[in-house]
C-alpha positions, 0 to 999 in steps of 0.5 A: 500500500502506498502509505504503509508505515506513515502516520497521518494525523487529521484534524477535524477528523470526526466528519466531513472531508477530514473524515473521508480523508482519514479513512482514505489514508487508512485504507491506503496503509497509514496509521491514522490519528484521528483528531477532534473535539467531538469525542463520541463522533471522533471515537466512532471514525476511528472505530470504523477505521479499526473495523475495515482492518485499518489502524486508528486512534482517537484523540481528543484535541482543541486545536485552537490550544497550541499547548495541547499539541505537545502533550496530546500529540507530539510527545506521545507519538514521536512522529507524525508523517502526514 
């Protein structure tokens, strides 16, 4: 697959085009970090990706708070390719 061994961090991924992008990247082999402030729908998108044999996690994050990025996304995952 084109995105094997890549990690994709997708913001606002609980709905719309970003959710579609998360599903597409996962279908191409990427491990997807579904980032959104809406926990219910964000977890649902991540679960749907996993059920379709993809790799995904949900991360609750208010992207307007820069301090949240380092603590929530960057440090635990060590990298983001996409």
